[in-house]
C-alpha positions as CSV (number, residue, x, y, z in Angstrom):
1,X,-5.4,29.5,5.4
2,X,-4.8,29.2,9.1
3,X,-8.3,27.6,9.7
4,X,-7.5,24.5,7.5
5,X,-7.9,21.2,9.3
6,X,-4.6,19.7,10.3
7,X,-4.2,15.9,10.0
8,X,-1.8,13.6,11.8
9,X,0.8,13.3,9.0
10,X,0.8,17.0,8.1
11,X,3.2,17.7,10.9
12,X,6.8,16.4,10.1
13,X,7.4,16.0,13.9
14,X,4.6,13.3,14.0
15,X,6.1,11.5,11.1
16,X,9.5,11.3,12.9
17,X,7.8,10.1,16.0
18,X,6.1,7.3,14.1
19,X,9.3,6.3,12.3
20,X,11.2,6.3,15.7
21,X,8.5,4.1,17.1
22,X,8.7,1.6,14.2
23,X,12.6,1.6,14.4
24,X,12.4,0.9,18.1
25,X,9.9,-1.9,17.7
26,X,12.2,-3.5,15.0
27,X,15.2,-3.3,17.4
28,X,13.1,-4.8,20.2
29,X,11.9,-7.7,18.1
30,X,15.5,-8.3,16.9
31,X,16.8,-8.4,20.4
32,X,13.9,-10.7,21.6
33,X,14.8,-13.1,18.9
34,X,17.9,-14.0,20.9
35,X,16.0,-14.4,24.2
36,X,12.7,-16.0,23.4
37,X,12.7,-19.8,23.0
38,X,10.8,-20.9,19.9
39,X,9.2,-24.3,19.5
40,X,10.2,-25.2,16.0
41,X,9.2,-28.1,13.9
42,X,12.1,-28.1,11.5
43,X,15.8,-27.6,12.2
44,X,16.2,-24.7,9.7
45,X,13.8,-22.6,11.7
46,X,16.6,-22.3,14.3
47,X,18.8,-20.5,11.8
48,X,19.5,-16.9,12.7
49,X,17.4,-14.6,10.4
50,X,15.3,-17.5,8.9
51,X,12.0,-15.7,9.2
52,X,13.1,-12.4,7.7
53,X,14.7,-14.2,4.7
54,X,11.6,-16.4,4.4
55,X,9.3,-13.4,4.4
56,X,11.5,-11.5,1.8
57,X,11.6,-14.6,-0.5
58,X,7.8,-14.9,-0.1
59,X,7.3,-11.3,-1.2
60,X,9.6,-11.7,-4.2
61,X,7.8,-14.8,-5.3
62,X,4.4,-13.0,-5.0
63,X,5.6,-10.1,-7.2
64,X,7.0,-12.5,-9.8
65,X,3.7,-14.5,-9.9
66,X,1.7,-11.3,-10.2
67,X,3.9,-10.2,-13.1
68,X,3.4,-13.5,-14.8
69,X,-0.4,-13.4,-14.2
70,X,-0.5,-9.9,-15.7
71,X,0.4,-11.3,-19.1
72,X,-2.9,-13.1,-19.4
73,X,-5.2,-11.1,-17.2
74,X,-4.4,-7.6,-18.6
75,X,-7.0,-6.0,-20.9
76,X,-6.7,-3.3,-23.5
77,X,-7.2,0.3,-22.3
78,X,-10.5,0.6,-24.3
79,X,-11.7,-2.9,-23.4
80,X,-15.1,-1.7,-22.1
81,X,-15.6,1.0,-24.7
82,X,-15.4,-1.6,-27.5
83,X,-18.2,-3.7,-26.0
84,X,-20.6,-0.7,-25.9
85,X,-20.1,0.3,-29.5
86,X,-17.2,2.5,-30.0
87,X,-16.4,6.2,-29.3
88,X,-19.8,7.3,-27.9
89,X,-19.5,9.7,-25.0
90,X,-20.9,8.4,-21.7
91,X,-23.2,10.4,-19.6
92,X,-20.6,10.7,-16.8
93,X,-18.0,12.1,-19.2
94,X,-20.1,15.1,-20.2
95,X,-20.6,16.9,-16.8
96,X,-17.9,17.6,-14.2
97,X,-18.9,17.2,-10.6
98,X,-20.0,20.5,-9.0
99,X,-21.5,19.3,-5.7
100,X,-20.2,20.5,-2.4
101,X,-18.0,17.4,-1.9
102,X,-15.9,18.0,-5.0
103,X,-12.6,19.8,-4.3
104,X,-10.2,21.8,-6.4
105,X,-6.9,20.1,-7.4
106,X,-4.6,20.0,-4.4
107,X,-7.3,19.7,-1.8
108,X,-6.6,17.8,1.4
109,X,-10.0,16.3,2.1
110,X,-9.4,12.6,1.6
111,X,-12.9,11.6,2.8
112,X,-14.8,13.6,0.1
């Protein structure tokens, strides 16, 4: 087990480092918002926190539109099976993969 390949996010210390880096960049950007002069076109762009609120509202609107689109884009679970004539087994359903790239459940090779 000691000869398994270690990835970047396998070590919890690396995850903490990345989180600290992200938190630090957020604080830096927050502080720079008070220092950097922005050339704005509309007066509401000068409001404190305009861009974070604008981004959050944009994400919420995207999620709501996606939920609405799901009502007419979603298909039944067996949509493609019905077009081929019912409950016939496909060639790929009969044999499991046994080549060298297939892994046991719980494997860590994401490039396989």
